[in-house]
C-alpha positions in Angstrom: 84.8 97.1 122.6 88.6 97.6 124.1 90.4 100.4 122.3 94.0 100.6 121.2 96.2 103.5 121.2 98.7 103.9 118.0 100.8 106.7 117.3 101.2 107.8 113.2 103.3 109.9 111.9 102.5 111.6 108.8 103.7 114.6 106.6 101.9 117.9 107.7 99.8 118.3 104.5 98.3 115.4 105.1 97.6 116.3 108.6 96.1 119.5 107.7 93.6 118.0 104.6 92.7 115.4 107.4 91.9 118.4 110.2 89.9 120.3 107.5 87.8 117.6 106.5 86.9 116.5 110.1 85.9 120.4 110.7 83.8 120.0 107.7 82.3 116.9 108.2 81.8 117.7 112.4 83.9 115.1 113.6 87.0 114.8 115.3 90.3 114.1 113.4 90.5 110.6 115.4 87.0 109.7 114.4 87.6 110.6 110.6 90.9 108.3 110.8 89.0 105.7 112.5 86.0 106.0 110.0 88.7 105.8 107.2 90.7 102.9 108.3 87.2 101.2 108.9 85.9 101.7 105.2 89.5 100.7 103.9 89.0 97.3 105.3 85.5 97.0 104.6 86.7 97.4 100.8 89.9 95.0 101.5 87.4 92.2 102.9 85.4 92.6 99.7 88.1 92.6 97.1 89.6 89.6 98.9 86.3 87.4 98.5 85.3 89.0 95.2 89.4 87.5 93.8 88.1 84.6 95.8 85.0 83.8 93.8 86.9 84.4 90.7 
């Protein structure tokens, strides 16, 4: 799979919290952000499917 580069501007406080969480989970910041985004997309897909079946 090809990897794309994106640039994101976030508040300093959010970055600090993400850095701390990544450190606690022994992940890189990049890996944590990819993990968070992947989980978000999975949940969004599940919610979309649930709404279609209602």
